[in-house]
C-alpha positions as CSV (number, residue, x, y, z in Angstrom):
1,M,75.4,3.3,-18.1
2,Q,73.8,3.0,-21.5
3,N,77.2,3.0,-23.2
4,E,78.3,0.2,-21.1
5,I,75.3,-1.9,-22.1
6,D,75.8,-1.1,-25.8
7,M,79.5,-2.0,-25.5
8,S,78.8,-5.3,-23.8
9,V,76.3,-6.2,-26.5
10,A,78.7,-5.2,-29.3
11,E,81.5,-7.2,-27.7
12,D,79.2,-10.3,-27.5
13,I,78.2,-9.9,-31.2
14,F,81.9,-9.6,-32.4
15,D,83.0,-12.5,-30.1
16,E,80.4,-14.7,-31.8
17,M,81.5,-13.5,-35.2
18,E,85.2,-14.5,-34.5
19,K,84.0,-17.9,-33.2
20,G,82.0,-18.5,-36.3
21,G,78.6,-18.4,-34.6
22,K,75.4,-17.0,-36.0
23,V,74.9,-13.4,-35.6
24,P,71.4,-11.9,-35.0
25,V,70.2,-10.0,-38.0
26,Q,67.8,-7.1,-37.8
27,K,65.0,-7.7,-40.2
28,S,63.3,-4.9,-41.9
29,K,59.6,-4.5,-42.3
30,D,58.0,-6.4,-45.2
31,R,57.7,-3.7,-48.0
32,R,55.0,-5.1,-50.1
33,K,53.8,-3.0,-52.9
34,R,50.3,-1.8,-52.1
35,S,47.8,-2.0,-54.9
36,E,46.8,1.4,-56.5
37,K,43.2,0.7,-55.6
38,N,43.8,0.2,-51.9
39,L,46.3,3.2,-51.8
40,F,43.6,5.4,-53.5
41,A,41.0,4.3,-51.0
42,E,43.2,5.0,-48.0
43,I,44.2,8.5,-49.3
44,K,40.5,9.3,-49.9
45,V,39.6,8.3,-46.4
46,K,42.4,10.4,-44.9
47,M,41.5,13.4,-47.1
48,V,37.9,13.2,-45.9
49,M,39.0,12.9,-42.3
50,R,41.2,16.0,-42.6
51,I,38.7,18.1,-44.6
52,Y,35.7,17.4,-42.3
53,D,37.8,16.9,-39.2
54,V,35.9,13.6,-38.4
55,S,36.9,10.0,-37.3
56,R,37.8,7.2,-39.6
57,A,34.3,5.6,-39.2
58,R,32.5,8.9,-40.0
59,A,34.7,9.5,-43.0
60,L,33.8,6.1,-44.3
61,E,30.1,6.8,-43.8
62,I,30.5,10.1,-45.7
63,I,32.3,8.4,-48.6
64,A,29.6,5.6,-48.9
65,A,26.7,8.2,-48.8
66,R,28.4,10.2,-51.6
67,E,29.0,7.1,-53.8
68,A,25.4,5.9,-53.2
69,A,24.2,9.3,-54.2
70,C,26.3,9.4,-57.3
71,K,25.1,5.9,-58.4
72,A,21.5,6.9,-57.9
73,A,22.0,10.1,-60.0
74,E,23.7,8.0,-62.8
75,K,20.9,5.5,-62.8
76,A,18.3,8.2,-63.0
77,E,20.1,10.0,-65.8
78,S,20.6,6.8,-67.8
79,S,16.9,5.7,-67.5
80,S,15.6,9.2,-68.6
81,A,18.0,9.5,-71.4
82,E,17.3,6.1,-72.9
83,G,13.9,6.8,-74.6
84,E,14.3,10.4,-75.6
85,L,15.9,11.4,-78.9
86,M,15.7,14.8,-80.0
87,D,15.5,16.1,-83.5
88,A,18.7,18.2,-84.4
89,G,16.6,21.0,-85.7
90,A,14.8,21.2,-82.4
91,F,18.0,20.8,-80.4
92,F,19.7,23.8,-82.2
93,G,16.5,25.8,-82.3
94,S,16.1,26.2,-86.0
């Protein structure tokens, strides 16, 4: 049954080609190049999903919480290091 349908479709296409008619063309998916930033973010989300065995929404929450913690730590580190310069002798213990 399936072969009969396939053959009839093939016959229609080749008949149109002989008559000079337009033949339907199968279009492929649009293969745009993803930006590296978007690709990295997507891979990061999938990794967190697999590692913690969580949903996509929960993985995004975990990533956001970690990024906020890292930014807070960097800010605290930069503010404490600004006013303190240490003497080289005191640093090396001589």
